[in-house]
N, C-alpha and C positions, 0 to 999 in steps of 0.2 A: 572869446577865450579860445585859443588854439590848443589842440592836443597833439603831441608828438607821438608817432608810432601808433596810430589808431584813428578811428573815426572821430570827427569833431562832435561835441555834444549837440543834441537837437536844439537846445536852448540853455540859458544860464539864469540862475536865480542869484541876484545880488542883494546883499544886506548891509546897511550902514548901522554901525553900533554906536552907542553913547559914550563908550570909554574903551580903554585898553589896559593891559596888565602894566604894572609898574616898570617892568623891564622892556616894555614896548615891543613884545614879540607876538602877542596874541590879542585879538579883540576881546572885549568883555562887556558886561552890563546888558542893557536892554537894546533891542533892535529899534531904531528910530524910523527907518524907512526901508522898503523892500521893492524890488523891481523884477519883472520877468522879461528877459532879453531874448528875442528870437528874430527870425527873418521877417516877422511882422512888425518889428520895431521894439521900443522900450516902453513897458507898461508898468505903472505903479500898482502894487498888489498888497494885500494884507495876508501874510502867511508867516508862520513860525518856522525858523530854520529846521526844526526837528520834523516838520511835516513835508519837507521836500521829498519827492519820490526817490527811492533808493534803487530804482531799476538799473540793471547793469547790462552792458553789451561787452562780453569778454571781461577784461579787467577794468573797463571804463564805465562811469555812470552815464546814463542817458542824458541827464541834466547836470551841467556843471554848477558849482557853487563858488561865489565870490563874496567874501566878507571883508569889510574895511572900516577903519576909524580914521577920521581926518582931525589932526591937531587943531586947536582953536585958532591959531595964527596961520594955518594951512601950509606950513613949511615942511611937514612930514606926515606920513600916513603909516598905519599898520594895516597890512593886507594879507589875506589868506586865500589861496585858490585851490580848490579840491576837484580833481577830475575823475577820481576813482578811489576805491578803498585803500590803495597803496600808491596813489599818485596825487601829490599836492606839494605846495610850498608856501612859505610866508615869512613875515618878519617886518621890520621897519624900513621905510624908504624915505629918503630926503628928496623933496621937490626942488629941482635945480633948473634955473632958466637957461635955455639953450637957444640963443637968437630970439625969435618971437614966440617960441613954444617952451613947454616945460617937459623935463624928463625925470623919471624916478630912479634914483641911485640907491642901491642897498646900503644900509647903515646899521651897524651893530649885529646882534645875534640874528641868525636866520634859521629856518627849519625846512627840511625836505623829506618827503616820504616816497 
């Protein structure tokens, strides 16, 4: 996770959710899996999103937070990225094939803080 205008987070907590809101703007339901992503790699963990440290460096959190829900047919996701108390974005993204890779294109309502 990159942070514009500040230090990048020391690490990122990523959470996969079981569902999303009907308008496909926010994740919802239970966390199905969680990971801690750092320079040491990606490690599956057991942690509640509410227990992620809220330590700040200036206006940024020391640890970024990424939450997502993947549609059953994997053609769209709902994603939220939070880098600080007033720095984040999210919404629905359509998975589009671009050559041999996939890119995520914003679709529908989005939010930014």
